[in-house]
VEXDREN-2710 file (C-alpha; in Angstrom, 1 decimal):
% VEXDREN-2710
k/r/px/py/pz
1/MET/147.6/85.7/128.6
2/ASN/148.3/82.0/127.6
3/ILE/145.9/80.6/125.5
4/PRO/145.3/77.1/125.5
5/ASN/145.9/75.3/122.3
6/GLU/142.8/73.7/122.0
7/ARG/141.1/77.0/122.0
8/LEU/143.6/78.3/119.3
9/ALA/142.9/75.2/117.0
10/VAL/139.0/76.1/117.5
11/ARG/139.8/79.5/116.5
12/GLY/141.4/78.1/113.4
13/VAL/138.8/75.9/112.3
14/VAL/136.1/78.6/112.8
15/LEU/137.8/81.1/110.9
16/LEU/138.8/78.5/107.9
17/LEU/135.0/77.6/108.1
18/ILE/134.1/81.2/107.5
19/ILE/136.7/81.7/104.8
20/GLY/135.1/79.0/103.2
21/LEU/131.6/79.8/103.4
22/LEU/132.6/83.3/102.0
23/THR/134.3/81.9/99.3
24/PRO/131.7/81.4/96.7
25/SER/130.5/84.7/97.4
26/ALA/134.1/86.5/96.8
27/VAL/134.2/84.3/93.4
28/SER/131.3/85.5/92.0
29/ALA/132.4/89.2/92.9
30/LEU/135.5/88.6/91.1
31/THR/134.0/86.9/88.0
32/TYR/130.6/89.1/87.9
33/ASP/130.3/90.7/84.3
34/PRO/128.0/94.0/84.7
35/SER/126.7/93.6/81.0
36/GLU/125.0/90.2/81.8
37/GLN/122.7/91.8/84.5
38/THR/121.6/95.2/82.9
39/SER/120.7/93.5/79.7
40/LEU/118.0/94.4/77.2
41/GLU/117.8/91.5/74.9
42/PRO/115.5/89.0/73.0
43/GLY/115.0/85.3/73.9
44/THR/113.0/83.2/72.1
45/ILE/111.0/84.5/68.9
46/THR/109.2/82.0/66.4
47/SER/106.5/84.3/65.8
48/PRO/107.2/88.2/65.1
49/ALA/104.7/90.1/67.3
50/ASN/102.2/92.5/66.1
51/GLY/103.9/95.9/66.5
52/SER/105.6/97.4/69.2
53/THR/105.8/96.1/72.8
54/VAL/106.2/98.7/75.8
55/VAL/107.6/97.3/79.0
56/SER/108.0/99.3/82.1
57/VAL/111.0/98.1/84.6
58/GLN/110.8/98.9/88.0
59/GLY/114.4/99.0/88.7
60/TYR/115.5/99.4/92.8
61/THR/115.4/102.7/94.7
62/PHE/115.4/102.5/98.5
63/ARG/115.1/106.1/100.4
64/GLY/116.1/107.9/97.1
65/ASN/118.9/105.9/96.3
66/THR/119.0/104.3/93.2
67/ASN/121.3/100.7/92.3
68/PRO/122.7/101.5/88.7
69/LYS/123.0/97.8/88.6
70/LYS/119.1/97.4/89.0
71/PRO/118.0/100.5/86.6
72/ALA/114.6/101.3/86.2
73/ARG/113.4/102.4/82.9
74/VAL/110.8/102.3/80.1
75/VAL/111.5/100.1/76.9
76/SER/109.8/100.0/73.6
77/ILE/110.6/96.3/71.6
78/ASP/109.7/95.7/67.9
79/GLY/107.8/92.6/66.9
80/ARG/111.2/90.9/66.0
81/GLY/112.7/92.0/69.6
82/ASP/114.8/94.7/68.3
83/LEU/114.9/97.8/71.1
84/GLN/113.5/100.7/69.5
85/TRP/114.1/103.0/72.6
86/GLN/114.4/103.2/76.1
87/TYR/113.6/105.9/78.6
88/ARG/115.5/106.7/82.0
89/ASP/114.5/109.8/84.0
90/SER/115.5/110.8/87.6
91/VAL/114.3/114.6/87.3
92/GLY/112.3/115.1/90.4
93/GLY/113.8/112.4/92.3
94/ASN/115.1/108.8/91.6
95/ALA/112.4/107.0/89.9
96/TRP/110.6/103.5/89.7
97/PHE/108.5/103.0/86.9
98/PHE/105.3/101.0/87.3
99/ASP/102.1/101.4/84.9
100/ALA/102.6/102.2/81.6
101/ASP/99.2/102.5/79.4
102/PRO/99.0/103.2/75.5
103/LEU/96.6/106.2/75.1
104/PRO/94.5/106.5/71.9
105/ASN/96.8/109.4/70.7
106/GLY/99.9/107.0/70.6
107/ASN/101.3/108.3/73.9
108/LEU/101.9/106.5/77.1
109/LEU/100.2/107.3/80.7
110/ILE/103.2/106.3/83.2
111/SER/103.0/106.5/87.5
112/SER/106.7/107.0/88.7
113/PRO/107.1/107.0/92.3
114/ARG/110.1/109.2/93.4
115/SER/111.0/110.7/96.5
116/GLY/108.0/109.7/98.9
117/GLU/105.8/111.1/95.9
118/THR/104.3/109.8/92.5
119/LEU/104.8/111.6/89.4
120/ILE/102.2/110.8/86.7
121/PHE/102.8/112.0/83.2
122/GLU/102.1/111.6/79.7
123/LEU/104.9/110.4/77.5
124/ASP/105.5/111.5/73.7
125/PRO/107.4/107.8/72.8
126/ASP/108.6/109.4/70.0
127/THR/110.4/112.7/71.4
128/ARG/110.8/110.8/74.9
129/GLU/109.8/114.2/76.4
130/ARG/106.6/114.8/78.6
131/VAL/103.4/116.4/77.5
132/TRP/102.1/117.1/80.7
133/GLU/102.9/116.1/84.5
134/LYS/101.3/116.2/87.9
135/ARG/102.7/115.5/91.0
136/PHE/100.7/113.8/93.6
137/ASP/101.2/113.5/97.5
138/MET/100.7/109.7/96.9
139/GLU/103.8/107.0/97.9
140/ASP/104.4/104.2/95.8
141/THR/101.3/104.3/93.2
142/HIS/101.5/101.5/90.9
143/ASP/98.5/102.1/88.9
144/VAL/96.8/105.1/87.1
145/ASP/94.3/104.9/84.4
146/ALA/92.7/107.3/82.0
147/PHE/89.2/108.1/82.9
148/GLY/87.2/110.2/80.4
149/ASP/88.2/113.6/79.5
150/ASP/90.9/114.9/81.5
151/LYS/90.2/112.4/84.8
152/LEU/92.6/110.1/86.3
153/LEU/91.8/106.9/88.1
154/ILE/94.3/106.3/91.1
155/ALA/95.4/103.2/92.8
156/ASN/96.4/105.2/96.2
157/MET/98.1/102.8/98.4
158/ARG/100.3/103.2/101.4
159/GLU/98.2/105.9/102.6
160/TRP/99.0/105.8/106.3
161/ASN/97.4/108.1/109.0
162/ALA/100.2/107.7/111.8
163/SER/98.5/109.8/114.2
164/ALA/95.4/107.9/114.1
165/GLY/97.0/104.2/113.5
166/SER/94.7/104.0/110.6
167/SER/95.0/103.2/107.2
168/GLU/93.5/105.9/104.3
169/ASP/94.6/103.3/101.2
170/ARG/92.0/104.2/98.5
171/ILE/90.8/104.7/94.9
172/VAL/90.4/108.1/93.7
173/VAL/89.2/109.8/90.4
174/TYR/91.0/113.2/90.1
175/ASN/90.0/115.9/87.6
176/ARG/93.3/117.3/85.9
177/SER/91.3/120.5/84.6
178/THR/89.8/121.4/88.1
179/GLY/92.8/120.2/90.2
180/GLU/90.5/118.4/92.6
181/ILE/89.6/114.7/93.5
182/THR/85.9/113.9/92.5
183/TRP/85.1/110.6/93.7
184/GLU/87.0/108.2/96.6
185/TRP/86.5/104.9/97.9
186/TYR/88.2/103.8/101.3
187/PHE/89.0/100.1/101.7
188/LYS/88.7/100.9/105.6
189/ASN/85.0/101.3/105.0
190/HIS/84.7/98.1/103.7
191/TYR/86.8/95.6/105.0
192/PRO/87.1/94.1/108.6
193/GLU/89.9/96.1/110.7
194/ASN/91.6/92.7/111.3
195/THR/92.3/92.1/107.5
196/ASP/95.6/91.0/107.2
197/GLY/96.7/91.2/110.3
198/GLY/94.9/94.6/111.0
199/HIS/95.9/98.3/109.6
200/ASN/99.7/99.1/109.1
201/ALA/101.6/101.5/106.4
202/ASP/100.9/99.2/103.5
203/TRP/97.5/97.8/104.6
204/SER/95.9/97.0/101.5
205/HIS/98.9/97.5/98.8
206/VAL/96.1/98.2/96.1
207/ASN/98.3/97.5/93.1
208/ASP/95.8/97.7/90.3
209/VAL/92.4/99.5/89.3
210/ASP/90.5/98.9/86.2
211/TYR/86.9/100.3/85.0
212/ILE/85.4/97.5/83.3
213/GLY/81.9/98.9/82.5
214/ASP/78.5/99.2/84.2
215/GLY/79.7/101.7/86.6
216/ARG/82.1/99.1/88.0
217/LEU/85.7/98.8/89.0
218/LEU/87.9/95.9/89.4
219/LEU/90.3/96.6/92.2
220/SER/93.4/94.5/93.3
221/PRO/94.1/94.8/97.0
222/ARG/97.3/92.6/97.1
223/ASN/97.8/91.8/100.5
224/PHE/94.0/90.6/101.0
225/ASP/94.8/88.0/98.2
226/GLN/91.6/88.8/96.3
227/ALA/90.1/90.9/93.6
228/VAL/87.0/92.5/94.0
229/ILE/84.4/94.6/91.8
230/ILE/82.9/97.5/93.1
231/ASP/80.0/99.6/92.1
232/MET/80.8/103.4/91.7
233/GLU/77.5/104.7/92.5
234/SER/76.8/102.5/95.8
235/LYS/80.2/102.0/96.6
236/GLU/79.5/98.3/97.7
237/ILE/81.5/95.3/96.5
238/VAL/79.3/93.6/94.4
239/ASP/81.9/90.6/93.4
240/ARG/85.0/88.8/94.6
241/LEU/87.5/86.4/93.6
242/GLY/89.6/84.8/96.5
243/ARG/89.6/86.0/100.2
244/ASP/92.7/86.7/102.6
245/ASN/95.2/83.8/103.1
246/ALA/93.1/81.6/100.9
247/HIS/96.5/81.1/98.9
248/ASP/95.2/78.1/97.1
249/ILE/92.8/80.6/95.2
250/LEU/95.4/83.9/94.6
251/ASN/98.3/84.9/96.8
252/GLU/99.3/88.6/96.5
253/GLN/97.9/89.1/93.0
254/HIS/99.0/91.9/90.6
255/ASN/97.1/93.3/87.8
256/PRO/93.9/91.1/87.2
257/ASP/91.5/91.6/84.0
258/TRP/88.3/91.3/83.3
259/LEU/87.3/89.2/80.3
260/THR/83.7/87.9/79.1
261/SER/83.3/84.8/77.1
262/GLU/81.1/84.5/74.2
263/ASN/78.2/83.3/76.4
264/GLY/78.8/85.8/78.8
265/THR/80.5/83.8/81.5
266/PRO/82.0/86.4/83.8
267/THR/86.0/86.0/83.8
268/MET/89.3/87.2/85.4
269/LEU/92.6/86.7/84.2
270/VAL/95.4/87.3/86.8
271/ALA/98.9/87.0/87.4
272/ASP/98.9/85.2/90.8
273/SER/102.6/86.4/91.9
274/GLY/102.6/84.6/95.3
275/ASN/102.1/81.4/93.5
276/ASN/104.1/81.7/90.8
277/ARG/101.4/81.2/87.9
278/VAL/99.0/82.8/85.9
279/VAL/95.3/81.6/86.1
280/GLU/92.1/82.4/84.8
281/TYR/88.9/82.0/86.7
282/ALA/85.0/81.8/85.0
283/LYS/82.0/82.4/87.3
284/GLU/79.6/79.3/87.3
285/ASP/76.4/79.3/89.2
286/GLY/77.5/82.1/91.7
287/GLU/81.2/80.4/92.0
288/TRP/84.5/81.4/90.7
289/VAL/86.0/78.2/88.9
290/ARG/89.4/78.2/87.8
291/THR/89.5/76.9/84.2
292/TRP/93.3/77.5/83.3
293/SER/96.5/77.7/84.9
294/VAL/100.3/78.0/83.3
295/GLY/103.6/78.7/84.5
296/SER/104.4/77.3/87.9
297/ASN/107.2/75.2/86.7
298/THR/109.4/78.4/86.0
299/LEU/107.6/81.6/86.6
300/ASN/109.2/83.9/89.6
301/TRP/106.8/86.7/91.1
302/PRO/104.6/87.2/87.6
303/ARG/103.3/90.6/87.9
304/ASP/100.9/91.1/84.7
305/ALA/99.2/89.0/82.1
306/ASP/97.3/90.4/79.3
307/ARG/95.1/88.1/76.8
308/LEU/95.9/89.3/73.2
309/PRO/93.3/89.0/70.2
310/ASN/95.3/86.0/69.0
311/GLY/94.4/83.9/72.1
312/ASN/97.9/84.3/73.5
313/THR/98.8/85.5/76.5
314/LEU/101.4/88.3/77.6
315/VAL/103.1/87.4/80.8
316/VAL/105.4/89.9/83.0
317/ASP/107.9/87.3/84.6
318/THR/109.2/89.8/87.0
319/LEU/111.9/88.0/89.0
320/ASN/113.3/86.2/85.3
321/HIS/113.5/89.5/84.0
322/ARG/111.5/88.9/81.0
323/VAL/108.3/89.6/79.0
324/MET/106.8/86.8/77.2
325/GLU/104.0/86.2/75.0
326/ILE/102.6/82.4/75.4
327/THR/100.0/80.3/73.6
328/PRO/97.0/78.7/75.7
329/THR/99.0/75.4/76.3
330/GLY/102.2/77.6/77.7
331/GLU/104.7/77.9/74.4
332/VAL/106.7/80.7/74.4
333/VAL/106.4/82.4/71.0
334/TRP/107.8/85.8/71.7
335/GLU/110.4/86.9/74.7
336/TYR/112.4/89.6/75.7
337/TYR/114.7/90.4/78.8
338/ALA/114.7/93.6/80.2
339/THR/116.3/94.0/83.9
340/TRP/116.0/95.1/86.3
341/GLY/112.3/93.8/87.3
342/PRO/110.1/94.7/84.6
343/TYR/106.4/95.2/86.0
344/ASP/103.8/96.0/83.1
345/ALA/103.7/95.0/79.6
346/GLU/101.6/96.5/76.7
347/ARG/101.4/95.2/73.1
348/VAL/100.8/99.2/71.9
349/ALA/98.4/97.9/69.0
350/TYR/96.1/96.7/71.5
351/GLU/96.0/99.7/73.9
352/ASP/95.3/98.7/77.6
353/GLU/94.8/95.6/79.1
354/SER/92.8/92.5/78.0
355/THR/91.6/92.5/74.4
356/GLY/91.4/88.5/73.7
357/PRO/89.1/85.5/74.3
358/THR/88.8/83.5/77.3
359/ILE/90.6/80.2/77.5
360/ARG/87.1/78.4/77.4
361/ASP/86.3/79.9/74.2
362/MET/89.2/78.7/72.8
363/ASN/88.6/75.0/74.4
364/ALA/92.0/75.2/76.2
365/SER/91.3/74.4/79.8
366/GLY/93.9/72.9/82.1
367/SER/97.0/73.3/83.8
368/TYR/100.2/73.7/81.4
369/PRO/103.8/74.4/82.2
370/ILE/105.9/77.0/80.1
371/THR/107.9/75.5/77.3
372/GLY/110.2/77.0/74.7
373/SER/111.8/79.7/76.5
374/ALA/115.3/80.7/76.0
375/ASN/116.1/80.9/79.5
376/ILE/118.7/83.5/79.6
377/THR/120.1/84.3/83.2
378/ALA/119.6/87.7/83.9
379/GLY/119.6/90.0/86.8
380/GLY/120.8/87.6/89.1
381/ASN/117.4/85.2/88.4
382/GLU/118.5/81.4/89.7
383/SER/116.3/82.1/92.6
384/ILE/113.6/79.6/91.4
385/GLY/116.3/76.9/91.3
386/PHE/117.1/77.9/94.8
387/VAL/113.5/77.5/95.5
388/LYS/113.4/73.9/93.9
389/GLN/116.6/72.8/95.4
390/VAL/115.2/73.8/99.0
391/GLN/111.8/72.1/98.2
392/SER/113.1/68.9/97.0
393/THR/115.7/68.5/100.0
394/PHE/112.6/68.7/102.8
395/ALA/110.1/66.8/100.5
396/GLU/108.3/64.3/102.3
397/THR/109.8/65.5/106.0
398/PRO/107.6/67.0/108.6
399/LEU/109.6/70.1/107.6
400/GLU/108.0/70.2/103.8
401/GLY/105.2/72.8/104.2
402/PRO/107.0/75.4/106.5
403/MET/110.1/74.8/104.2
404/ASN/108.3/75.3/100.9
405/GLY/106.6/78.4/102.1
406/LEU/109.6/80.1/103.3
407/SER/112.0/79.2/100.6
408/THR/109.1/80.8/97.9
409/ARG/108.9/83.9/100.3
410/LEU/112.9/84.3/100.6
411/ALA/113.0/83.8/96.5
412/HIS/110.5/86.9/96.2
413/PHE/112.0/89.1/98.9
414/LEU/116.0/88.6/98.8
415/PRO/116.6/89.5/94.8
416/TRP/115.6/93.4/95.7
417/LEU/118.1/93.3/98.4
418/ARG/120.9/91.2/97.4
419/PRO/123.7/92.4/95.2
420/VAL/123.1/91.2/91.6
421/TRP/126.6/89.6/91.2
422/MET/125.6/87.6/94.4
423/SER/123.4/84.0/93.8
424/PRO/120.9/82.7/96.0
425/TRP/123.1/80.0/97.2
426/ASP/125.9/82.6/97.5
427/LEU/123.7/84.7/99.9
428/PHE/122.9/81.7/101.9
429/TRP/126.7/80.7/102.5
430/ALA/127.3/84.0/103.6
431/ILE/124.6/84.4/106.3
432/CYS/125.8/80.8/107.5
433/ALA/129.3/82.7/107.5
434/VAL/128.0/85.4/109.6
435/GLY/125.9/83.0/112.0
436/VAL/129.2/81.2/112.6
437/GLY/130.7/84.3/113.3
438/LEU/128.0/85.5/115.8
439/VAL/127.9/82.0/117.6
440/ALA/132.1/82.0/117.9
441/THR/132.0/85.5/119.4
442/GLY/129.3/84.6/121.6
443/GLY/131.6/81.6/122.6
444/GLU/134.5/83.5/123.1
445/LEU/132.5/86.4/125.2
446/PHE/131.0/83.5/127.3
447/MET/134.7/82.0/127.9
448/ALA/136.1/85.5/128.8
449/ARG/133.2/86.7/131.5
450/HIS/135.0/86.4/134.3
451/ARG/137.6/88.3/132.9
452/ILE/135.4/91.0/131.3
453/LEU/133.5/91.4/134.8
454/ASP/136.8/91.8/136.9
455/THR/137.8/94.3/134.2
456/LEU/134.7/96.4/134.6
457/GLN/134.6/96.1/138.3
458/ARG/137.9/97.9/138.3
459/VAL/137.1/100.8/135.8
460/LEU/133.6/101.3/136.8
461/PRO/133.2/103.8/139.8
462/GLU/131.6/102.2/143.1
END
């Protein structure tokens, strides 16, 4: 079979193009230093923290398989940024780590999904041994809180009834003494069925539940873009910040905290993950008003924010793999890098959740950038730069809106899938190489269609 010189030339050009597109990935793979991507190290520290900070690191596990380059662990850091200890565990299945709450006795209450279930246990930080443990038939539980004597308050997401095609996502109170669920609240009973596109296996993605007093719970159904307060007795939703798809208010938020100002104004501090910022809202005349926003210049999928008694805020910046204590105006005073994918951070001296003043009580309302970070590259955290380059490329064009949304979504999603040695641009060029290869293959098949059909007619029976 003689192939025309023109086709050979085209094949050569396509091959060179594919090689060129894959070269950045090859260079990154050859020059990759694993120690840089699985590090635990301090960043900026201008003001030592008050005691230990405990950080839960999610890591990466998929269908029971872990990635050693994206480790899951719980770590404790002292006030000057030195590692005190780390806890890694795969007993009973490869683990993720989500909520890690200090208890009054000095131990930690930890939620750790593994192998399709969730292991909840109390960890002694001195011995790194489990005091007690309970395995629940609940997939991917992010949050559990101690709730009185021997009871647990659990956010039960991804509770899918496949036979009925219905979500059973719920909040439950579990009594460890009796082994029974003593109270439960179902999202399907309080939300329209078409919320967030309708019931599916991960409908609400409720990632947080807090008891805020007076028989009320604060819930965070991430996929509904809102934080809601429910009355435990009536089971009614009594207040709501945000609404489904109103992304200018909240966008797939995590871990909202309830605060009350000196004059009694209800206030919420929220890690507004999808908008790459931390926000605070105060309720005025029956409406929620944003009083503070920080970090949209640098945060990448923040998933926790706690107000400390000194007025600073402890922020978990997940896809930049760091925890930061920032002032009300966004200055970093304490920072620690913990790969891969930190989820929750607690300043142990203050126990669980926010205990500090509101932004308005500090006369610091406004919108601020984060400044003073060491900006260490950890865990392949170049995604935010990729986003800004894409956004600047399409600025003031008809594609500005769609490309802004797409680039932000990709920056939050792709780091969980791409190898840690591969930068966002490496992945982009590799995808382009695959695209060129598919187009070229399609062209070859089209050019050879008659020969392929003739061969099939000779081979296949009449």
